[in-house]
N, C-alpha and C positions, 0 to 999 in steps of 0.2 A: 203393419199398415203400409210399409213399402216392401217391395219384393227383394229377396236375397238370391244369391247365385247358387247354382247347384254344386253339391259335393257329395261324396259317398256317405250314405247314412250309416250311423254306428248304432248297434244294438246297445241300449243302456246297460244291459246285464254283463256286457263284455268290455266296457270302456275302461281303459287303464287309468287307475287313480281316481275313478269316479266315486263321489260320495254317495254310496247307495245303501249304507246300513241305516237302521232306525235312528241311531244316535246322530249320524251325519244329517239325516233329514231334519231332525229336531234342531240341529245347529243352523242349518240353512234357513228353516222357517223363522226361528227366533231372531237371527241376525238381520235378515232381509226385512222382516216386518218391523223390527225396532228401528232400523235405518229409515224405513218409509215413514214411520211416525214422526221422525225428526226433520226429514228433508222433502216430504211430498209437496208438490206445488199446490197452491190454493186455486183449483180450477172450478168453475161454476157447476159443472156436471158432477162434481164430487160432493157438493153441499147437499144437505138433507132436503132443502126446498126444491132441488132439481127434479126429484121424483123419477119414476121409471121412464116417463116420456122424455125428460131431459137427458137421461142416460142414453136412451135409444137414439135421439137426435145426434148426440155427440158421437156415438159409435158410427153412424152413417157418415158424418162429416169428416171424421178423423181417418178414414180409410185413405191411405196414400197422400195425406195432407197434413202439414205441420200444425202444431197447436196454435202458434201465433197467427196463422192465417184463418184458422177456424173460429177463434174467440169472438171477433166482432160480428161475424155472420151468425154464429150460434146465439149470441145474446139478442140480436135483432129478431131472429127466427122465433125464439121463445116469447119475446114481447108480443109479436104479432100472432103467433099460434101457440098459446100456452097449453093447449090440450089437443090430442089427436083429432077430435071432431072439428076443431077450428080449422085445421089444415085440410081435412077431408072435404069441408064445405067449399073450398076454393077450387078453381080450375087448376089442372096440373101445370099449366103454363106459369101460374103465379109462383109455384114452388121453384120452377126453373129460373124465373126472374130473380127471386130472392136468393137463390143459390150463388148468384154473382160470379166471381172469378175463382171459386174454390176448385174448379176443374172436375173432370169426370161427372158431368151434369146428369147422367142417367141415374146417379144416386138420388138426385132430387125427385125424379119420377118414382123411383122405388120407395122412397120414404113417403111420398104422397099415397102410393098404393097401400103401403103398410098402415098408414093412418086411416085410410078408408076402411080397410079390413077390421081394424081395431074398433072403429066406430060402429061397424055393421055387426060384427060377430061377438064383441066383448064389452058392449055397453060403454064404449069410449075409454075403457081402462086397459093399459098395457097388460097382457096376461102374465100371471106369475108362473104358469106351467111351462117348462122348457119345451115340450113337444108342441104346445100351442104357439110359442114364440117361433119355433122353426117353421111352422105352417104359414106364417105371415109372408106376404110377397116381399122379396128383396132381403129376407133375413136368412142368413146361412149359419153354418156351424159355429163360427167365431162370434157373430153378433148375438145369437141366441144365448150362448154361454156367458158372454159379457154382460148382457142385460140381466139375466137371471142371477149372476154373481154380484154385480155392482149395485143393482137396484133392489134386489130382494135377498141378498146375503146367502145365496144357495151355494152348494158344493159342485162346481163344474170346472173342468180343465179349460182355461182360457188361453188360447195359443195365437197371439199375434206375432209379428216379426220380432219385436223387442223381446218378448218372453222366450221365443224359440232360440234367439241368439244367446240369451243368458243360459238357457239349459244346454245348448250346444257347447259352450265354453266351460261352464262350471261342472257339468256332469259327463258329457261325452268327450270332452277334450279337443274339440274342433273349433276353428276360428269362426266359422259361419255355419248356419243350418242349411239343409237342402233348399232348393228353389221352391218346392211345394211341400206342404206338410205331409209327413210320412206316417205309416202305421207305427214305426219305432218311436217317433216323437210323441204320438198320442199315448202309447204305452208308457213312456217315460213320464209324461205329464200326469197321467193317472197315478203312477207309482209315487210321485212326489207330492201329490195333493194331500193336505192335512185332512184328518177325519172330521173334525168339528167344522160345520158349514161356515160359521162366521170367520173362523181362522182361515179356511180355504179361500173365502172371498177376499180377505185381507192379503193373503199370499198372492192371489192373482193380480191384484192392484199393485202390490209392492214389487213383484218381479217385472211387471210391465214398466214401472217407473225406473227401476234399476237399469233396464235396457235402454230406456229413453235418455237418462241423464248421465250414467257412468259407463255402462257396458255397451258403448255405442259402436257402430259399424266401423267408422274410420279412425277414431282416436279414443279407445277405451282408457278410462282413468282408473287403472288397477290400483294405484296407490291410495285411492279413496274408497275402494270397494269394500263393503263389510264382509265379504266372503272370499277375499283374494287368496287367503291361505288354504281354503278348501277347493279352489278352482282347479279342475283337472287340466285345463288348457295351460294355466300358469305352471302347474307342477310338471307338465311335459316340456316346459321351456317356451311356451307360446309359439308353437310351430305355425308357419304361414299357411294360408289356404292352399290346398292342392288341386282344387277343381279348376274349371275354366276361369279365365280372367274376369274380374268384376267390371261391368260396363255400366256407365250411367245412361239414363234414358235421354234420347235426343228429342227435341221438340221443334226447333226452328226449321221451317220449310216442310214440315210433315202435314199430312191430312188432318191430324189432330189440331195443329195450329190454325189451319184454315177453318175447320169446324168451329173453333173457339171464336174466331173473328166474325164469322157469319152469325153465330149465336149471340154475340155481344150486340150486334146491330138489332136483332129481333128483341133482345132483352130490354134494350134502351128505348125502343120505339113505342110511341103512344098509340099508333094505329098500324094496321097491316102494311107490310113493306113491299114495294114493287120490285120486280126482278132487276131493274136498272140500278137500284140502290145496292143490291147484293153484288152486282157485277163489278162495282167499284172496290169491293173489299179485297180482292186478290187478283193478281195479274194473269195467272194461268187458268184459262177457261175450263180445261179438262179437269184439273185438280179441284177447281171451285165447284164444278158440277158434281163431281164425285163426293165432295164433302157435304154438299147440300143434300144429295140423295141419301147419304148416311144419316143426316139429322132427321130427315123425313122417315126413314126406315126405323129409326130408334124411338120415334114418337116425340122427339124434342122440338119439332117444328111441324107445321101443317100448311098445305097449299090450298088456298081458297079457289072457288070456281072462276073468279076473275083473274087468276094468275098471281095474286099477291100472296105473301107469306106472313105467318105470325107464330107465336108460341102456342102450344096446344091448348085450346079452349079459351084463349085470351079474347077479350072484347075488341 
C-alpha cells in the first residue's frame, strides 16, 4: 500500500538460505496462519457482514493510507452506501466529498466508477470471477486478487507492499523488495501459494498482517516473528539494503498540498465557489492555477459557465 525503494531483484530459485522446499513451505504456511489466528486485528472489512463490497471499499481506501485513518471514513461510507448501487446513484462529487482527507482522492472517483459498473453489468453484486473484477474501472492486479481472496476465499497471489517485504526477507534474503512488482516476485508468490483455496486466502491475509505488524519497513520485530528461524534475511545476518537510499515522500509546499487545500474548500462548500475564494487558499498564483488545472483535468472539480467551481456533479 506504500511504495518501497528499488533494489536488485533476486530469483527465488537461487536465493541463499531461502525456504523453498515443500516442507519449508508447509512450515511457513502453518506458522504464519497460526500466528494470524491469534494476533489478527479485528477490522470491520474482515468480518463476515462486510461482504465483498465492504472488502472492495477497504482495498480502495487502504492504498497508501494507514488503517487508523481509514477506519472512520470506511464505517461512514458503508453506513451511507451499503451497496454498490447506492454509491452509483450519487454524483461522483459526493464520493469525493465523503472521501474527506484520506488523500489521493482520485481513488474516490475510481471507486464510484467501479460501483456504477457493478450496478450496470453485474446486477449490483461484486463479481466473483477474477477476470470480471479486473475489468472493473479502477481495479488492478492487486485489488482484483485481494477481493477474490478475502471476499470469496479464492486462490490468488495477493502482493501488496507488506506481503512483498515479508517475501523479500523470509525467502529472497533482502531487506526490501524492488520499487515495482517484478516477474520474479510474482513467480515466488505463486510458488508459495497453498494449493487449497481457503488456505491460500488465509495465507494472503496472514502474510499481509505479518508485514503490517511485525515485519515492518523501519523497525521489524524479529523477536516476535513466527518464522524468524526460517527467514533467509536473518540467516544472512540481516544485511542492510544495498539499493538507493530510502526517501520519505515530501508534501509541504508541493502541488499535491495545494490541490488538497483547494479540494478541501470545494468539499466543504454548500454551493459553487467563486474564483476569489480559491485565490485565498494559496499565496503563489502560478502554483495555485496549476493545482486547480490538475483537479479539473482529473475530474475532481468542474468549472461552471459563470466561472465558479464545484465538485463533479454536485448541486
